[in-house]
N, C-alpha and C positions, 0 to 999 in steps of 0.2 A: 503599408501594413494592412493586412486583411482583418476584417472584423469577424470572420468566420471562426467559430469555436468548435474544436474537435469534440465530438460526443463519444464518451466511453461506451463499451458494450453494456454496462449497467447504468442506464441513464436515470438516476434517482435524484436529480437536482444538483445542488451545489457540490463541488468536489473538495470541500474543506473537511478537515478532521473534526470529529466531535470534540467539544470542549473538555470532556472527561476522558478522552483517549490517552492511553499511556504513551509517553514519548520514548523513543529509542535511546539507549545509553551506549557508551563505547563498549564494544565487546559483544553486544547483543547479536544473535543470529536470527535471520528471518527466512521464511518461505513466502513466495509470492507468485502471482500470475503475471507474465510479461506480455505486453501488447506493443505492436509497432505503431508509432505516431504517424499520422497522415502527412504532417508538414513539419516534423521535428523529431526529436529523439524518442526512443522507446519509453514507455511508462509502466509502472507496476500498479496492480490492483490486488485486493484481497491479501494484504500483508499480514502474516501471522508470526508471532514470536516463537522461536524454537528453544526448548530447554537443552542446554549444552550437555547435560549429563546423560540423557537418553535419546536425544535427537527427535523428540516428539513435541508437537505444538503445546504451548502452555498458556495459561490465563493469568491475569493479574493476581489472582488468589493463590497461585502456586508459590 
């Protein structure tokens, strides 16, 4: 197993979600940027929740 770690296009440190990030719920729709993994499956960055009523991104305050 290789110890090489794939770097994302946005190399800003650890790739963990912030502790206060909203978790997805069943039925949530999202928009995201998809990138091809160098040595594995594709991965998503910049995931944004979409409001199902008007298909626009929403915030936790919505």
